[in-house]
N, C-alpha and C positions, 0 to 999 in steps of 0.2 A: 753210627754215622747215618745209616739209612733211616733209622727211626727219627732222628732229628730233622732230616729232610722232609719226611712225611708229615711231621708236626708243623713244619713251616708252611707246607702246601695247604694243609687243612686250615691253618690260621689265615692265610691269604684268601682262601675261598670264603671263609666266614666274613672277612672284612668286605669283600666284594658283594656278597649277599646282603650284608647290613647296609652298605651304601646304596644298593639298588632299592632295597625296601624303604630306606629313608627318602630317596628321590620320589618313589611312587607315592608314598604317604604325603609328602609335601605337595606333589602335583594334585592329588585328590583334595587335600585341604584347600589349596589355592582355588581350584575349580569350583568347589562348593562355596567358598567365600565370594567369588565373582558371580556365581549364579544367584546367590542371596542378594548381592548388591544390584544385579540387573533386575531381579524381581521387585526389589524395593523401589528402584528408579521407575520401573514400568507402572507400579501401583501409584507412586506419587504423581507421575505424569497423567495417569487416568483421573486421579483426584483433581488435578489442575484443570483438565479438560471439562470435567463435570462442573467445577466451580465457574469456569468461563461460560459454560452454557447457562448457568443460573444468572450470570450477569447479562447475557444476551436476552434472557426472558424479561429481566427488569427493564432493560433498554427498550425492548419491543413494547412493553406496557406504556412507557413514557412517550414513545413515538406515536403510538396509536391514539393515546389520549389527546395529543396535540394535532392529530391529523385533520380534524374538522375546521381548523383555523384557516383564515384566508392567506396567510403567509407562513413561511418557515423561517423563523428568526431566532436570534441568540438569547431572547428573554424567555423562551419556552422551557419547560421542565427538562426536556431531553438534553439541553445544552448546558445545564448547571453543573458545576463541579460538586462531586460527592466525596465526603471523607471516607477513609478506609473503614470497613466494618467486618465483623466476624460472622461467618455462617454459623448459625446457632449450634453450640456444643460440638463443633468440629475441629476447632483450632486452625481453621482455614480463613485467611483474611483476603478480601478482595477490594479493589478500587477501580471503578470504570469511568471512562471519559468518551463521550460520543462527539464525533466531528461530522459536519456536513460536507460530504465529498463534492456536492454540486456547487460548492463555493470555490472550487479549484478549477484551473484550466484543464479541460479534457483533451489529452494528447490524441485520442482517436478522432477528434473533431477536425484534425488537419486534412482528413479525407472525407468524401461524401459518396453515397451510393449512386451509381449511374444505372437506372433501370433499363436503358436501351442496350447496354452491353453486359449487365449483371456483374459489374466490377466496381471496385473502389478507385476513385480518381481524386486527384488533389483538389482541395477546396482553397482557392487562392486567398479568400478573405480570412479564413481561419489560419492559414499558413502565415499570413502577415500578423495576425494576433499573436501567434507563438513567437514570431520574430520580435515583436514589440516586447514581449515578456522577457525574452532572452536579453534584449538590450537593457531593460531596467535592472536586470540582475548581473550585468557586466559579464555575460557569457557570449562567446562567438555566435553571431546570428546565422552562420552557415548551417548550424544544427537544425534550423527550420527546414532547409532543403533536404538534409540527410534524413530527418524524421519522415518527411513526405515520401521519399523513396523507400524508406523502411516499411511504410504502411500501404502505399498504393499497389495495385495489382500488376501494373506493367513492369517491364524490366528495362525501361529507358530512363537513364539518370537525368535529373534536372541540372540546372547550371552549376550549383555547388554541392549537389548531392552525390549519390553513388548507388550502384546496384551490385550484381554478382562480381564484376571485375574488380571492384574496390575491396569487397570483403574476402574474396579468395586470396588476396595478397596479405591478409592479416596472419598473425601467428598466435594460435592455430587458425587455419582458414575456416570460414563459415559463410553462410548465405543469409540474406535478409528474408524475413518471413513473407513479405508482401501481403500482409493481412493485418487485422486489428490486433492490438497487444492486450495482455491480461493484467499487466502490472507496470506502473511507471518506471520501475527500476530498469526496464529494458533500454532506457536511454543510455545506460552504461555500456551497451553493446555497440553504440555508435563510436567510430574510431576516435580515440583521444578525448572522449568526453570526461572521464575520470571522476575520482571521488570528490574532488573540490567542487566541481560544477554540480555534481549530484546533491551535495549538502546544501548548496545555494538554492537549488530549484525544487527540492523534494517537498517543502511545505506548500508549494503553489500548484502542483500538478497531480492529476489522477488519470486513470484509464477506465472509462465507462463506455457505454454505447455511443457510437459516433454522433448521434443526434441529440444527446442529452444537453439541455440548456444550462447556463450558469445562473445560479441563484444570486441576484444582486443584493439580497438582504444579508448574506453571510460571506460573500466573497471579500478577499483582501484587496488592499488599495492597488497593488500592481496588476492584479487580475482584472479589476474594474477598468483601470486606465487602458490596459492592453486590449480588452474586449471592445471598448468604445471605438478604438481604432481611428481616432481623428487627429493624432499627433499631439494631444493635450494631456496634461497631468492634473486632474481635477480632485484627486483624493489622496489622503494620507491616513496612516493608521490611527494617530490621536483623534482626528476628526471622526473617523468611523466609530471608534470606541465610544466617544462622547455621545454621538447621535444615537447609536444602537442601545447604549445603556438607558437612554431617555425614551426612545421611541420604538425600539424593537427593530422593525424593518427599515433600513436606510442604506442607500437611497431607494425610494419607490421607483418602480420601473418607468413610469411616465416621466418622472423628474430626471432619471438617469438618461433617457433618450432625448431630452430637450436640446442638447447641443447639436444634434444631428438633424439633417433635413432630407426629405424625399426618399429616394431609393435606399440611401445609406441607413436611414432610420428604420426602414422596413427590414433590411437585411440584418442589422444588429438586433432589432426587436425580436426576430425569430430565434435568436441565439440566447436570449436571457429570459428569466422567469422570476417569480417571487416564492415559488414552492420547490421542495426537493423530494426526491425519492431514494437517493443513495446516501448511506451513512457508514462511517467506520467507527467501531467500538474498540478502544484499547483497554484491556483489562489487566491490571497488575495483580498477581496472585502470590500469596506467601503461605507456604506449608512448612512449619518448623523453620529450618534455616534455608530451605530451598525457595527460590523466587522464579517466577515465570511471567512472561508477557504474552498475552494472546490477542491477536488482531482479528477482528471479525467484520466481514463485509455484510452490511444489512441493507435489505431492499424493502421499502414500504410501497406496496402496490397502490397506484393512484385510484383504481376503481373501488377496491374494498378496504383500503387503509391497513390491511394486514401486513405485518412485518415478519420477514423470514431471513435466515442466515444463508448466504450463498457461498461463502468462502471463509476458511479459518487458517491462520498460520501462527506458529509459536516463534517469538523472538525476532520476527522480521516484519516490517511494514508491508 
């Protein structure tokens, strides 16, 4: 009887040891498999980044070749659609599209720099331009006041805006930055702005230096009408496409400013131009079955015409 009990204990010990060994072996196998997948993913991501940098180099060449022209318009090489192509003998396919960011409304222009106090204060003219754009897109115009308070240096709210007391009541609470923004998606931080409004306005706005002018040669109709700021709607997309396909730059700056008079013409004239320095490159990259989208912020220096990359992000504008 005692022998039978001893055999049972030995068998139970063997089973426990076998179970433990199996668990350890499975864990080791799983960890090795995950490490291998992480290494493969990291390698593929690095390949995608290098492919994106190759696309940036090609875009820079096109931008620099067109830099000597009097205008920046949509007939130039940098603006042309390119078919996907393979990087030679790599199995990596890329397709790039360059967009002129100076053809959008610059959210940071809602404020201006006050040298007497070394602070950013609201620019009423540009605030009204943004209010016009919101109205064209059927978005609550109070976001013009909220954006102004989000950017200006002081902590005193405007009529329909808000400062710390508004944002500290949000869930979770936060504070406005009271400085320039780096990405237009910061509009989503304004209370109640939401995804629907963002999808409406995203193609029309950007975040650049506060004094960057709008390029009338590439701006969309709503941006042109809003910037003119005279209560008129003079442009539509079919008209712009027809004229730009035929003439390149349309409207020319002098023609664009003709409906305005006196000081208003001077004020708006300082906010628009026919040349651009800021561009965004969207690169679609395919490596095997993996697909990536790289967004690159490109800056063409006005003095030297050299183009450099200032910012990159995968999968998000």
